[in-house]
C-alpha positions, 0 to 999 in steps of 0.5 A, spaced: 796 421 752 800 422 745 806 425 746 808 431 741 815 432 739 818 439 740 825 437 739 831 435 744 830 439 750 823 440 750 819 446 753 821 449 759 817 454 762 820 460 767 815 461 772 810 458 776 804 463 777 798 463 774 800 465 767 806 460 767 802 454 770 796 455 765 800 455 759 804 449 762 797 445 763 795 448 756 801 445 753 800 438 756 793 438 754 796 438 747 801 432 749 807 436 750 812 434 755 813 440 759 818 442 765 817 448 769 822 452 774 818 455 779 821 460 785 817 461 791 815 469 792 820 473 796 814 475 801 807 473 803 801 477 800 794 476 799 790 478 793 782 479 791 779 475 786 772 475 783 767 469 781 769 470 774 776 469 776 775 463 780 771 460 774 777 462 769 782 459 774 778 452 774 778 452 766 785 453 766 786 447 770 787 449 777 783 445 782 789 444 788 790 452 788 782 453 789 781 447 794 781 452 800 778 458 797 774 462 802 767 464 802 767 471 799 768 477 804 766 484 804 769 489 800 768 497 802 770 502 796 771 509 798 771 512 791 769 519 789 767 521 796 762 515 795 761 509 799 759 502 796 759 495 798 762 489 794 765 482 795 771 478 793 774 472 795 781 473 798 786 468 797 793 467 800 797 468 794 803 464 796 798 458 798 795 459 791 802 458 788 803 452 792 797 449 789 798 451 782 805 446 783 800 441 785 796 442 779 802 442 775 805 435 778 798 432 777 797 434 770 804 430 768 808 436 768 815 436 771 816 441 776 823 444 779 823 448 785 829 453 784 832 459 782 833 460 774 840 463 773 844 464 766 840 462 760 845 461 754 842 460 746 845 454 744 844 451 737 837 451 736 835 451 743 837 454 750 841 452 756 838 454 763 842 454 769 838 451 775 840 453 782 837 450 788 840 447 795 844 442 791 848 446 787 847 449 780 846 444 774 844 446 766 837 444 763 836 444 756 830 447 752 828 447 745 823 452 747 822 457 752 816 460 756 818 467 760 813 467 765 816 470 771 812 476 771 814 483 772 821 480 775 822 477 768 829 480 765 827 486 761 834 488 758 834 490 751 826 489 751 822 495 748 816 497 751 810 501 751 809 504 758 803 508 761 804 513 767 809 510 772 806 508 778 810 505 784 806 500 789 808 500 796 806 493 800 806 493 807 805 487 812 804 486 819 800 482 824 794 483 829 789 479 832 785 474 828 779 477 825 774 476 820 777 477 813 775 483 809 778 488 804 778 496 804 779 500 797 780 508 798 782 513 793 786 519 796 789 525 792 796 522 790 793 515 789 789 509 791 790 504 797 787 497 798 788 493 805 786 486 806 785 483 813 786 475 813 783 470 818 789 470 822 790 477 823 795 479 818 794 485 814 796 487 807 796 494 805 798 496 798 799 504 797 799 506 789 802 512 788 806 516 782 813 515 782 814 522 780 811 524 787 816 519 791 824 520 792 826 513 790 833 514 792 831 514 799 827 508 802 826 512 809 823 518 805 818 513 801 816 510 808 815 517 811 811 519 805 807 512 806 805 514 813 803 521 811 798 518 806 795 514 812 793 520 815 788 522 810 785 514 809 779 515 814 777 508 812 784 504 813 787 508 818 784 505 824 786 498 822 794 500 821 799 500 826 801 507 829 808 506 826 809 503 819 816 503 820 815 496 824 812 493 818 815 489 813 815 493 806 816 491 799 816 496 793 814 494 786 812 497 779 805 498 778 806 501 771 802 499 765 807 495 760 806 492 753 812 488 751 813 490 743 816 484 741 814 478 745 815 472 741 820 469 736 820 462 733 823 459 739 821 463 745 815 467 748 813 472 753 807 471 757 803 474 763 806 480 766 812 479 763 809 481 756 803 485 758 802 488 765 796 493 767 795 496 774 789 492 777 786 498 780 781 495 784 782 487 783 787 482 782 789 481 775 789 474 775 783 473 771 785 478 766 792 474 765 788 468 764 784 470 759 790 473 755 795 467 756 789 462 753 791 463 746 799 461 748 798 454 747 796 454 740 801 459 738 806 455 741 803 449 738 803 452 731 811 455 732 813 447 733 808 443 729 807 448 723 813 452 722 811 455 715 806 458 719 811 461 724 810 468 721 802 468 722 803 465 729 808 471 731 803 476 728 797 474 731 800 473 738 803 480 738 797 483 735 793 479 740 797 482 746 796 489 743 789 489 743 788 486 750 793 491 753 788 497 750 782 493 752 784 492 759 787 499 760 780 502 757 777 498 763 782 501 768 781 508 765 774 508 766 775 507 773 780 512 774 775 517 771 770 515 776 774 519 781 772 526 780 774 529 787 781 529 786 781 529 778 785 535 778 791 532 782 797 530 778 796 522 779 789 522 777 789 528 771 794 524 768 791 517 768 784 520 766 788 522 760 792 516 758 793 514 752 792 520 748 789 516 742 784 511 745 782 505 740 774 505 739 770 502 745 768 495 744 761 493 745 759 490 751 756 483 752 749 485 752 750 488 745 754 484 742 749 481 737 747 488 735 753 489 731 752 493 725 754 489 720 753 494 715 759 497 717 763 491 717 768 488 712 770 481 710 778 480 710 783 474 711 786 475 718 790 470 723 785 466 727 785 460 732 783 454 729 783 447 732 789 449 736 793 452 731 794 459 728 791 459 721 789 464 716 782 465 715 776 469 713 773 474 719 769 480 720 772 486 721 769 492 725 771 498 729 770 494 735 774 488 733 780 490 728 783 483 729 777 480 726 772 475 729 769 469 726 763 468 731 759 471 737 756 467 742 755 462 737 753 466 731 757 465 725 758 472 723 762 470 717 756 466 714 751 471 716 755 477 713 755 473 706 748 471 707 746 478 708 749 481 703 747 476 698 740 477 700 741 485 700 743 484 693 736 480 691 732 485 695 730 480 701 734 481 707 729 477 712 729 471 709 737 470 709 736 468 716 733 462 714 739 459 711 743 460 717 741 453 720 746 454 726 743 460 729 739 458 735 732 461 736 734 466 741 740 469 736 735 469 731 730 474 735 736 478 736 738 478 729 731 480 727 731 486 731 738 488 729 735 487 721 729 491 723 733 497 726 737 497 721 732 497 715 728 502 719 
């Protein structure tokens, strides 16, 4: 692998979770020397992930992290007084974190397991305090990737925030049992409980912060216990007293950082964009969001003249993903009608007030109405760089898009317009050699529908 220069000090990633790990591996694949500083999670936890998330993790370069992945387990969902069954993989997040560090080391990334102390701007880069059992040392960095999730410092950071939620995370031990998960809505929020192979239990209660007295920890605990009495599918698996359980509190508020990038630093993952993950782990969504980050950093370092383009692209990308993911969660909130007039649900079924136009689903993407589309110049990802290029702009794709499922939309729109001027739209497809027979069939159906 040819090493690429990022000036003295190299790239330093702060945080070794899925977001930081995926960015580090992506940068290493581009030839950069990368150092990642990781600190173990402060408490034990598990998460549920889907098959699509497993596929994303594999594409990101995580193999050790998935080596002990169990078979999917049963997932019982009680929503809107209706019961349904699904399935998901349960993962021990702490074990996955350790597996990610093995994947990073295997990829040639320097991993330092330590706490990050003070960060000081110095010349064209940074000095990062690294604190471990051996003491404190200073590490130089020419570029910083902030990937410490919701724990990342936010002083002076402007954010767009959704309705404020608090997640109470409980942990206790029972006898070994079959793994499984239960999700249940209640008047003040929703709950997710997982049972692990060794009998350990993990319960997340998500509620609105306005319903909790955050100045009194014991009052919050008592509120959690009162909630449990209404959860008929979860209560039988809980201890009689949650006071004996380990409990942690974290924010569950959807958050978007409005300035997440500069010429020599970038915020990624939950440090830049965090959604509430109402039913599933957000790992898959996070990996999708950070997939563009290595190319953005590559542009900032190798093509500084395009720095403005790269910053614009990334910030717009984050905003687009934030509303896309919030819309997806919004639909889940709206499914709950039993409690729709309760404050928790009422607010979340109406936030934000002005939704962007909905995206088309995967099964209808090839039927985009190009009669309403426009050609424009936008920042796009080309060959691991952010460049300006022609794109097709629609209500569903305001940032612009060049292709869908292999269909070259820019070339297609130009051909259709040229053929329309000549009065022969059907024959325009013959000049698009890159379109498969299956795509041609969809496009023909679209043309017939459009001209009917």
